[in-house]
C-alpha positions as CSV (number, residue, x, y, z in Angstrom):
1,M,63.0,56.4,104.9
2,A,65.0,59.7,104.9
3,I,68.5,59.8,106.2
4,I,68.4,61.1,109.9
5,Y,70.8,64.0,109.4
6,T,68.6,65.4,106.7
7,Y,65.8,66.0,109.2
8,P,65.4,69.6,110.7
9,S,67.2,70.1,114.1
10,I,65.7,71.8,117.2
11,S,67.5,74.0,119.8
12,S,65.9,72.4,122.9
13,V,64.1,69.3,123.8
14,Q,61.1,68.6,126.0
15,A,60.3,65.6,128.3
16,D,57.6,64.5,125.9
17,D,59.8,64.6,122.8
18,L,60.1,61.2,121.1
19,L,63.1,59.3,120.1
20,L,63.2,56.3,117.7
21,I,64.7,53.1,119.2
22,S,64.8,49.4,118.3
23,D,62.9,47.3,120.9
24,D,65.2,44.4,121.6
25,S,62.5,42.6,123.5
26,D,60.1,42.7,120.5
27,G,62.1,41.4,117.6
28,K,64.0,44.7,117.2
29,K,60.9,46.5,115.9
30,T,61.2,50.3,115.5
31,K,59.3,52.1,118.2
32,S,59.3,55.6,119.8
33,V,60.1,56.5,123.4
34,P,59.7,59.9,125.2
35,L,62.8,61.6,126.6
36,S,61.4,61.5,130.1
37,T,61.5,57.7,130.1
38,I,65.2,57.8,129.0
39,K,66.0,60.3,131.7
40,A,64.4,58.1,134.4
41,F,66.3,55.1,133.1
42,V,69.7,56.9,133.1
43,G,69.1,58.6,136.6
44,G,67.8,55.6,138.6
45,G,67.7,52.6,136.4
46,S,69.7,49.4,136.9
47,A,71.9,50.1,133.9
48,A,73.3,53.5,135.0
49,M,76.7,54.2,133.6
50,L,78.2,56.7,136.1
51,T,81.8,56.0,137.3
52,V,83.3,57.7,140.4
53,Q,87.1,57.6,141.1
54,T,89.7,59.5,143.1
55,E,91.7,62.2,141.4
56,N,94.8,60.0,141.2
57,G,92.8,57.0,140.0
58,G,93.5,55.0,143.1
59,T,89.9,54.2,143.9
60,V,87.2,53.5,141.2
61,V,83.5,52.8,141.7
62,N,81.4,51.8,138.7
63,N,77.6,51.8,138.2
64,V,77.0,54.6,140.7
65,T,73.4,55.7,140.7
66,D,73.3,58.1,143.7
67,I,76.0,60.2,145.5
68,K,75.3,61.7,148.9
69,V,77.6,64.4,150.3
70,T,77.7,64.8,154.2
71,D,79.8,67.4,156.1
72,S,81.6,68.3,152.8
73,T,81.6,70.9,150.1
74,L,80.2,70.0,146.7
75,T,81.4,72.3,143.8
76,D,80.1,72.2,140.2
77,N,83.1,72.7,137.9
78,G,81.0,72.6,134.7
79,N,81.2,70.1,131.8
80,G,79.7,67.5,134.1
81,V,82.5,67.6,136.6
82,V,82.0,68.2,140.3
83,T,84.5,68.5,143.2
84,I,83.8,67.2,146.7
85,S,86.0,68.8,149.4
86,T,86.0,66.9,152.7
87,G,88.2,69.2,154.7
88,G,90.9,66.6,155.5
89,G,88.8,64.3,157.7
90,G,85.3,65.6,157.9
91,G,83.9,68.3,160.1
92,T,84.9,71.8,161.1
93,P,87.8,72.2,163.7
94,G,86.7,73.3,167.1
95,T,87.9,76.6,168.6
96,P,90.1,78.2,169.8
97,L,92.9,78.8,167.4
98,N,95.9,76.4,167.7
99,S,93.9,74.0,169.9
100,I,94.6,70.3,169.4
101,Q,91.4,68.6,168.4
102,Y,89.7,65.7,170.3
103,N,86.5,63.7,169.9
104,D,83.8,65.4,171.9
105,N,80.8,63.1,171.4
106,S,81.6,62.4,167.7
107,T,82.3,66.1,167.1
108,F,85.7,67.8,166.7
109,A,86.4,70.1,169.7
110,G,89.3,72.1,171.0
111,S,90.4,73.8,174.2
112,D,92.9,76.5,175.2
113,N,94.2,74.0,177.9
114,F,95.8,71.9,175.1
115,T,97.4,73.9,172.2
116,Y,100.2,73.7,169.6
117,N,101.6,76.9,168.2
118,G,103.3,75.4,165.1
119,A,106.7,76.3,166.4
120,K,107.8,73.2,168.4
121,R,105.7,74.1,171.4
122,V,102.8,72.1,172.9
123,S,101.1,73.8,175.9
124,I,99.1,71.9,178.5
125,K,97.5,73.9,181.4
126,H,97.6,72.7,185.0
127,T,97.9,68.9,184.9
128,L,99.3,66.2,182.7
129,D,98.8,62.6,183.8
130,L,101.3,60.0,182.6
131,L,99.8,56.7,183.7
132,G,101.5,53.4,184.3
133,D,100.6,50.4,182.1
134,G,100.4,47.8,184.8
135,T,104.1,46.9,184.4
136,D,106.0,50.2,184.1
137,A,105.4,53.5,185.8
138,G,104.7,56.7,183.9
139,K,107.8,58.3,182.3
140,V,108.9,61.6,180.8
141,R,111.9,61.3,178.5
142,L,114.0,64.5,177.9
143,Y,116.4,64.2,174.9
144,C,119.6,66.0,174.3
145,D,120.1,68.8,171.7
146,D,121.6,66.4,169.1
147,S,118.9,65.2,166.8
148,A,121.1,62.6,165.1
149,N,123.0,60.9,168.0
150,T,120.5,61.2,170.8
151,H,120.5,60.3,174.4
152,A,118.0,61.1,177.1
153,V,117.2,61.6,180.8
154,T,114.1,59.8,181.9
155,L,111.9,60.8,184.8
156,E,110.0,57.9,186.1
157,G,107.1,57.6,188.5
158,P,107.3,55.5,191.7
159,S,106.7,51.8,192.2
160,H,103.4,50.9,193.8
161,N,104.7,47.6,195.4
162,T,106.2,49.4,198.4
163,P,104.7,49.5,202.0
164,G,103.3,52.9,202.9
165,V,102.9,54.2,199.4
166,S,101.0,57.5,199.0
167,S,100.8,60.3,196.5
168,Y,102.8,63.5,197.1
169,I,103.8,66.7,195.3
170,V,107.3,68.0,194.5
171,K,106.8,71.7,194.3
172,M,109.8,73.7,193.2
173,P,110.9,76.8,195.1
174,A,110.0,80.3,193.8
175,V,113.6,81.5,193.6
176,A,116.7,80.1,191.8
177,P,119.4,78.4,193.8
178,T,122.9,79.7,194.4
179,T,126.1,77.8,193.8
180,G,126.4,74.6,195.9
181,Q,122.8,74.6,197.1
182,I,120.6,71.5,197.1
183,L,116.9,70.9,197.2
184,E,115.7,70.0,200.7
185,Y,112.2,68.7,201.9
186,T,110.8,70.4,205.0
187,N,107.1,69.9,205.5
188,Q,104.5,68.7,203.0
189,S,101.8,70.8,204.7
190,Q,103.6,74.0,204.0
191,A,102.9,76.1,200.9
192,N,106.5,75.5,199.7
193,P,107.7,72.2,201.2
194,Y,110.9,72.2,199.2
195,T,113.6,74.9,199.6
196,W,117.2,75.5,198.4
197,V,119.7,75.0,201.2
198,T,123.5,75.1,201.5
199,P,124.5,71.7,202.8
200,T,126.3,71.5,206.1
201,N,129.7,70.0,205.9
202,T,129.4,67.0,208.2
203,G,133.0,65.9,207.5
204,V,136.2,67.4,209.0
205,S,137.8,70.0,206.8
206,E,141.4,71.1,206.9
207,T,142.8,74.6,206.6
208,N,146.4,75.6,206.8
209,G,148.7,78.6,206.7
210,V,152.1,80.1,207.5
211,W,153.0,81.7,210.8
212,Y,156.2,83.4,212.1
213,P,157.4,82.0,215.5
214,I,159.2,84.3,217.9
215,L,160.8,83.8,221.3
216,G,159.8,86.1,224.2
217,T,159.4,86.5,227.9
218,E,155.6,87.1,227.7
219,M,152.8,88.2,225.4
220,G,152.7,91.8,224.2
221,V,154.4,94.6,222.2
222,S,158.2,94.6,222.5
223,K,158.2,91.5,224.6
224,S,160.3,89.4,222.2
225,L,163.8,88.4,223.3
226,Q,165.3,90.3,220.4
227,A,163.5,93.5,221.4
228,Q,165.0,93.1,224.8
229,G,168.5,92.7,223.4
230,I,168.8,89.1,224.6
231,I,169.1,87.3,221.2
232,T,169.3,88.1,217.5
233,E,167.2,85.8,215.4
234,T,168.9,84.5,212.2
235,A,166.2,82.3,210.8
236,R,162.6,81.3,211.6
237,A,159.8,79.4,209.9
238,G,156.4,77.9,210.8
239,T,153.3,76.3,209.3
240,W,150.0,75.5,210.9
241,R,147.2,73.1,210.1
242,R,143.6,73.1,211.4
243,I,141.5,70.0,211.3
244,G,138.1,70.8,212.9
245,Q,139.1,72.4,216.1
246,Q,142.4,70.6,216.4
247,M,145.5,72.8,215.7
248,Y,149.0,71.6,214.7
249,Y,152.0,73.9,214.6
250,D,155.6,73.2,213.3
251,F,158.2,75.8,214.2
252,Y,162.0,76.4,213.7
253,I,163.9,79.3,215.3
254,A,167.7,79.9,214.9
255,F,169.4,82.7,216.9
256,T,172.6,84.1,218.4
257,I,172.8,84.8,222.2
258,M,173.6,88.4,222.9
259,D,173.0,88.6,226.7
260,G,172.1,86.5,229.7
261,Y,168.6,85.3,230.2
262,P,166.5,87.1,232.9
263,Q,166.5,84.7,235.9
264,A,162.8,85.0,236.8
265,D,161.3,85.2,233.3
266,N,159.6,82.4,231.4
267,L,160.8,81.4,227.9
268,V,157.8,81.5,225.6
269,I,156.9,81.0,222.0
270,G,154.4,83.3,220.3
271,Q,153.9,84.6,216.8
272,A,155.2,87.8,215.1
273,K,153.1,90.0,212.8
274,D,155.1,89.0,209.8
275,I,158.6,87.9,208.7
276,T,160.0,91.4,209.3
277,D,158.6,91.7,212.9
278,T,161.2,90.9,215.5
279,S,159.7,92.9,218.4
280,D,156.2,91.8,219.2
281,C,154.9,88.5,220.7
282,Y,151.3,87.5,220.0
283,P,149.2,84.4,220.6
284,L,149.4,81.5,218.1
285,P,147.0,81.7,215.1
286,I,143.9,79.5,214.6
287,D,143.1,81.0,211.1
288,T,144.4,83.6,208.7
289,T,143.4,86.5,211.0
290,A,146.3,89.0,211.3
291,P,148.1,88.6,214.7
292,G,147.1,90.9,217.5
293,V,146.2,91.0,221.2
294,G,142.7,89.7,221.9
295,N,142.3,87.8,218.6
296,P,140.6,84.4,218.8
297,T,143.3,81.8,219.6
298,L,143.7,78.5,221.5
299,V,141.6,77.6,224.5
300,S,142.9,78.9,227.8
301,S,142.0,76.0,230.1
302,L,145.1,74.9,232.0
303,K,143.9,71.3,232.0
304,S,143.2,70.7,228.3
305,N,144.9,73.5,226.3
306,G,147.6,71.6,224.4
307,S,151.3,70.8,224.6
308,C,154.7,71.3,222.9
309,Q,157.3,68.8,222.0
310,I,160.8,70.1,221.4
311,T,162.5,67.9,218.7
312,Q,165.7,70.0,218.5
313,A,167.4,72.2,221.1
314,S,171.0,72.6,220.0
315,T,173.9,75.1,220.5
316,S,177.5,75.7,219.5
317,D,178.6,76.1,223.1
318,L,177.1,73.5,225.5
319,Q,179.2,75.0,228.4
320,K,177.2,78.3,228.4
321,M,173.9,77.3,226.9
322,W,170.9,75.4,228.2
323,T,171.5,75.1,231.9
324,Y,168.3,73.1,231.7
325,M,167.6,71.8,228.2
326,P,164.0,72.8,227.0
327,Q,162.2,69.6,226.2
328,T,158.5,70.4,226.4
329,G,156.0,73.2,226.9
330,K,152.4,74.0,227.8
331,V,149.9,76.1,225.9
332,G,148.3,78.8,227.9
333,K,150.1,78.3,231.1
334,T,150.5,82.0,231.7
335,E,148.4,83.5,228.8
336,P,146.0,82.1,226.2
337,G,147.8,81.1,223.0
338,I,151.3,81.5,224.3
339,V,153.5,78.4,224.8
340,D,155.6,78.3,228.0
341,L,158.7,76.1,227.4
342,A,159.9,73.8,230.1
343,S,162.6,71.4,231.1
344,H,162.2,68.0,232.7
345,N,164.4,67.7,235.8
346,Y,165.0,64.2,237.1
347,D,166.2,63.8,240.7
348,P,166.0,60.3,242.1
349,N,167.4,61.5,245.4
350,T,164.3,63.5,246.1
351,W,161.8,60.8,245.1
352,D,159.9,59.2,247.9
353,P,158.1,56.1,246.6
354,S,155.8,56.1,249.7
355,S,154.4,59.6,249.0
356,V,151.9,60.2,246.2
357,N,153.2,63.8,245.9
358,S,156.8,62.8,245.4
359,V,157.9,62.3,241.7
360,P,161.4,62.0,240.4
361,L,160.5,63.9,237.2
362,E,159.8,67.6,237.6
363,T,158.8,70.1,235.0
364,V,160.5,73.4,235.4
365,Y,159.4,76.5,233.5
366,T,161.5,79.4,235.0
367,Q,165.2,78.9,234.6
368,V,168.5,80.7,233.8
369,W,168.3,79.3,230.4
370,W,171.7,80.6,229.4
371,T,174.6,82.5,230.9
372,A,175.1,86.2,230.6
373,G,177.5,87.2,227.8
374,A,177.5,83.8,226.3
375,N,177.4,85.2,222.7
376,T,177.0,81.7,221.3
377,T,175.9,81.1,217.7
378,D,174.0,78.4,215.9
379,N,171.4,78.0,218.6
380,I,168.3,76.2,217.3
381,L,164.8,75.5,218.8
382,A,162.4,73.4,216.7
383,G,159.4,71.2,217.4
384,T,155.7,70.7,217.2
385,I,152.8,72.3,219.2
386,I,149.3,70.8,219.5
387,G,146.3,72.8,220.8
388,V,142.6,73.3,220.5
389,A,141.1,76.3,218.8
390,S,138.8,78.4,220.9
């Protein structure tokens, strides 16, 4: 028998071309077989030799006789190599662009109600439900800007185990708040039940300031004792405090007597315009408004307008000064905001215990407070005034 490679070659084969084989089932006798039989054996026979594996060799399947490709792309690379592209998970993404995919009856689907733009932003239109799990209520956790050392603020839904529970809406106002405003609920039936409001101070606040006490005979321009040539003031100071409507005044006035006191005139305390004003006498302040006639001041009721307590009434010449020592005073006795000073006169000889109108202690407002030409120095009046702001 001739050597096989000495036989002529052919450029193509046909299904009916024969090949010589050794028949293992018949004592290895030499027989012939058409190429169509071999093709059928290799393509669907039990002894197929096809092996399929992943590109990195991680999964290997031997003896594969049939490969079916569904929802994928099959590419013939030539040389007996094919590529199957599955698209990452099978199926074509649903529209629109940037939509987050979900299972819509076993098919990928998307919606412009739920999107991700690839730049740290997930968008959800209208409603997001964060349900409780039977133990804990739904929560939203907002983290700080530090990605390494994090902390968070958690917004948590309500508890259901409370009498009278019901669903409600917290709808934010359309405009931004101003400094100090808080969110206030008004009426759930309104279009905007929550509004920004400035809280009312329910406590008692305190304000304070400086005032300049001045001695006079009555309220008005050029009504001070110095303007009338009766005294020369050498020092004065005063502070006021307001707590709610209650007013407190401290005062100190030092002066030299230049002339006798008018016999029929009251001795009053008012306020000057400033430290340099020694002429005018205005009502006591209740705030930082500049002094002036007609400004808001203390209440004018004669029954509940306040009082004055003299804590110092001293002089260098007791023989000519303080015929009646001023010990007290009343706010608004003659005019609102002006303090009329008074002296307590005790006379047990005029007291009649059997008469309800007879008292041993009398309050005197009009006196010859000092003698004409006394010219005494180091005269001081100091004390505290209490009143109610109008």
